[in-house]
C-alpha positions in Angstrom: -0.1 0.0 0.0 1.0 3.6 -0.7 -0.3 6.4 1.0 -1.0 10.3 0.9 -2.1 12.9 3.5 -5.3 14.8 2.8 -5.9 18.2 3.3 -7.4 17.7 6.7 -4.3 15.7 7.8 -5.7 11.9 7.4 -3.7 9.3 5.9 -5.2 7.5 3.2 -4.0 4.5 1.4 -4.1 2.9 -2.1 -2.6 0.1 -3.9 -1.4 0.2 -7.6 -1.5 -2.7 -10.2 -1.7 -3.5 -13.9 0.3 -1.4 -16.6 1.5 2.1 -15.3 0.9 3.7 -18.7 -2.5 2.2 -19.2 -5.8 4.3 -18.5 -6.3 4.7 -15.0 -9.0 2.7 -13.3 -9.9 3.8 -9.7 -11.8 1.3 -7.6 -13.7 2.7 -4.7 -15.3 0.1 -2.3 -18.4 0.3 -0.1 -19.1 1.0 3.6 -16.9 -1.1 5.8 -15.3 -2.8 2.7 -11.5 -2.6 2.0 -9.9 -2.0 -1.3 -8.7 -5.7 -1.5 -12.5 -6.5 -2.0 -11.7 -5.8 -5.8 -9.5 -9.0 -6.0 -11.5 -10.5 -8.9 -11.0 -7.4 -11.0 -7.1 -7.1 -10.9 -6.3 -9.8 -13.7 -9.1 -8.6 -15.8 -7.9 -4.9 -15.7 -4.2 -5.8 -16.4 -3.9 -3.8 -19.2 -5.0 -0.6 -17.4 -3.4 1.3 -14.3 -5.4 0.2 -11.6 -5.7 2.1 -8.2 -7.7 0.5 -5.3 -8.6 3.1 -2.6 -9.0 2.7 0.9 -11.4 5.6 2.0 -10.9 7.2 5.4 -11.7 4.6 8.1 -11.6 1.8 5.7 -9.3 -0.9 4.9 -5.6 0.1 5.9 -6.2 3.9 5.9 -6.4 5.9 8.9 -9.4 5.9 11.4 -10.3 9.3 11.9 -13.2 11.0 13.6 -12.9 14.0 11.1 -15.6 14.8 8.8 -17.7 11.5 8.5 -19.8 12.8 5.6 -20.1 11.9 2.1 -19.0 15.4 1.1 -15.5 14.8 2.7 -15.3 11.4 1.1 -16.0 12.9 -2.3 -13.1 15.6 -1.5 -10.8 12.5 -0.5 -11.4 10.7 -4.0 -10.7 14.2 -5.9 -7.5 14.5 -3.8 -6.4 11.1 -4.7 -6.8 12.0 -8.4 -5.0 15.1 -7.8 -2.1 13.7 -6.0 -1.5 10.9 -8.7 -2.4 13.5 -11.5 -4.8 11.1 -13.1 -6.3 11.9 -16.3 -9.0 10.3 -18.4 -9.7 8.0 -15.5 -12.6 5.5 -15.1 -14.1 5.6 -11.4 -15.5 2.3 -10.5 -17.5 2.5 -7.1 -19.6 -0.3 -5.4 -22.3 0.6 -2.9 -21.3 3.6 -0.9 -18.2 4.1 -2.9 -20.6 4.7 -6.0 -22.0 7.6 -4.2 -18.7 8.8 -3.3 -18.2 9.2 -7.0 -21.3 11.6 -7.2 -20.1 13.5 -4.3 -16.8 14.1 -5.9 -17.9 14.9 -9.4 -20.9 17.1 -7.9 -17.9 19.3 -6.2 -15.2 19.2 -8.5 -16.5 18.3 -11.8 -15.1 15.7 -14.2 -11.7 17.4 -15.5 -9.8 14.2 -14.6 -12.9 11.8 -15.4 -13.8 9.8 -18.5 -16.4 7.3 -17.3 -18.1 5.9 -14.1 -19.4 2.6 -13.2 -21.6 2.2 -10.2 -22.2 -1.2 -8.6 -25.5 -1.6 -7.1 -26.0 1.8 -5.4 -29.2 3.6 -5.7 -28.5 7.5 -5.8 -31.3 8.0 -3.2 -31.9 5.6 -0.4 -34.8 7.3 1.0 -38.1 6.2 -0.8 -40.4 8.9 -1.8 -43.5 9.3 -4.3 -41.0 10.4 -7.1 -38.3 7.6 -6.2 -39.7 4.4 -5.1 -36.1 2.5 -5.7 -34.4 3.3 -2.2 -33.5 1.0 0.5 -36.4 -1.5 1.3 -38.9 0.0 3.8 -37.0 3.1 4.3 -39.2 6.3 4.1 -39.9 9.6 5.9 -41.8 7.6 8.7 -38.5 6.0 9.9 -35.9 8.5 8.4 -34.5 9.4 11.8 -34.1 5.9 13.3 -33.6 3.3 10.3 -29.8 3.6 10.4 -29.3 4.7 14.0 -27.4 1.5 15.2 -26.6 -0.5 12.1 -27.7 -1.4 8.6 -31.3 -2.9 9.0 -32.0 -6.2 7.6 -34.9 -5.9 4.9 -35.3 -9.6 4.7 -34.8 -9.8 0.9 -32.4 -12.4 -0.7 -30.6 -13.7 2.4 -27.3 -14.7 2.3 -28.1 -18.4 2.9 -29.7 -18.6 -0.5 -26.7 -17.3 -2.5 -24.9 -20.7 -2.9 -21.5 -22.0 -1.6 -19.6 -20.5 -4.2 -21.0 -16.9 -4.1 -20.5 -16.8 -0.3 -17.0 -18.3 -0.7 -16.2 -15.3 -3.1 -17.8 -12.7 -0.8 -15.7 -14.1 2.1 -12.3 -14.2 0.2 -12.9 -10.7 -1.2 -13.9 -9.0 2.1 -10.9 -10.2 4.0 -12.2 -9.4 7.6 -8.6 -8.5 8.8 -8.5 -5.7 6.4 -12.4 -4.8 6.7 -12.0 -4.1 10.2 -14.9 -5.6 12.5 -17.6 -6.2 9.9 -20.4 -6.8 12.6 -20.2 -3.5 14.9 -20.4 0.2 14.1 -18.4 3.0 15.6 -20.0 6.5 16.1 -18.1 7.9 13.3 -19.2 5.0 10.9 -22.6 5.5 12.0 -22.5 9.3 11.2 -21.1 8.4 7.9 -23.8 6.0 7.1 -26.6 8.2 8.2 -25.3 11.0 5.9 -25.1 8.5 2.9 -28.7 7.4 3.8 -30.0 10.8 3.6 -28.3 12.1 0.5 -30.0 12.5 -3.1 -27.2 12.4 -5.9 -29.9 12.3 -8.9 -29.0 16.0 -9.7 -25.5 15.0 -9.9 -26.2 12.1 -12.3 -28.5 14.2 -14.4 -25.8 16.9 -14.8 -22.7 14.9 -15.4 -21.2 15.3 -18.7 -19.4 11.8 -19.0 -20.9 8.2 -19.6 -21.8 6.0 -16.6 -22.8 2.4 -16.3 -25.3 1.6 -13.5 -24.8 -2.3 -12.6 -27.7 -3.8 -10.5 -28.1 -7.2 -9.0 -31.4 -8.7 -9.4 -31.3 -10.2 -5.9 -29.9 -7.3 -4.2 -30.3 -7.4 -0.4 -31.0 -3.8 0.0 -32.9 -2.2 -3.0 -35.1 -3.1 -6.1 -32.8 -3.7 -9.2 -35.1 -1.0 -10.9 -32.9 1.8 -9.3 -30.1 1.2 -12.2 -32.5 1.8 -15.1 -34.2 4.7 -13.2 -30.8 6.3 -12.5 -29.6 5.8 -16.1 -32.7 7.4 -17.5 -31.7 10.7 -15.8 -29.1 11.3 -18.4 -28.8 10.2 -22.0 -25.2 9.3 -21.6 -25.7 6.7 -19.1 -27.0 3.0 -19.3 -28.0 0.2 -16.9 -27.3 -3.4 -16.8 -29.1 -5.8 -14.1 -27.1 -9.3 -13.6 -29.6 -12.2 -12.9 -28.8 -14.2 -9.9 -26.6 -11.7 -8.2 -26.9 -9.9 -5.2 -25.3 -6.5 -3.7 -21.8 -7.0 -5.0 -21.7 -7.9 -8.8 -17.9 -7.5 -8.7 -17.6 -10.3 -6.2 -20.5 -12.5 -6.8 -20.6 -12.6 -10.6 -17.0 -11.3 -11.4 -17.0 -12.8 -15.1 -20.3 -11.2 -16.0 -19.0 -7.9 -14.2 -15.8 -7.8 -15.8 -17.1 -8.3 -19.2 -19.4 -5.5 -18.8 -16.7 -3.3 -17.2 -13.9 -4.1 -20.0 -16.9 -3.4 -22.6 -17.7 0.1 -21.0 -14.1 1.1 -20.6 -13.2 0.1 -24.3 -16.2 1.8 -25.7 -15.0 5.4 -24.2 
């Protein structure tokens, strides 16, 4: 791992692999997930310059109580792009890592970005009359309590139905030693989770001037897969893909199908 220091003094780590002269592909994992969770993409992306990023409080990056907000996580990602002077980069975000990308481009634009790939993350988690594609059962009635102590279990597509191969891939990719304690939440993590849950990134999606691919799992544990098509419909540059027999983490559960879609997207830019 290599590191840099953010503008507010936090050490953030990242790893590099692939071909140094290739187009940069930046991988941003979700809530509580380490950069190592992109293990199944490393070989597929060998012709690209691959940067796997541990956000603050994630993986091997420094644990800090400073600014547990999506705005700050978006700034951190931009500072990574600036520090490495990355240009024409493809940003790939899984779950909360996907909305970190929308935070970045909404604050700083897309001067360094050529394309965006979102892995099973709805841009608005709070369900409303104009957006029924949020986190299952999360609406104004429970808006202040739903994520107060943990991530609620909506009772959809439980892990026991995934199959041994899919569960094995998830366990290998998450690497609990690097994902910190996967079963408990610190006050800082809960603050970030709550900020994430209340955000609405639809305006950023509608306004961004680079192509995006929204990948959804047909058996996502957290939200209906229709979120991908609904998000893509906000901007003519965007498109959606739903993977059958796939849950929340397509890059882990269905790496062959996901990698094929990712490579086709990059090559089409």
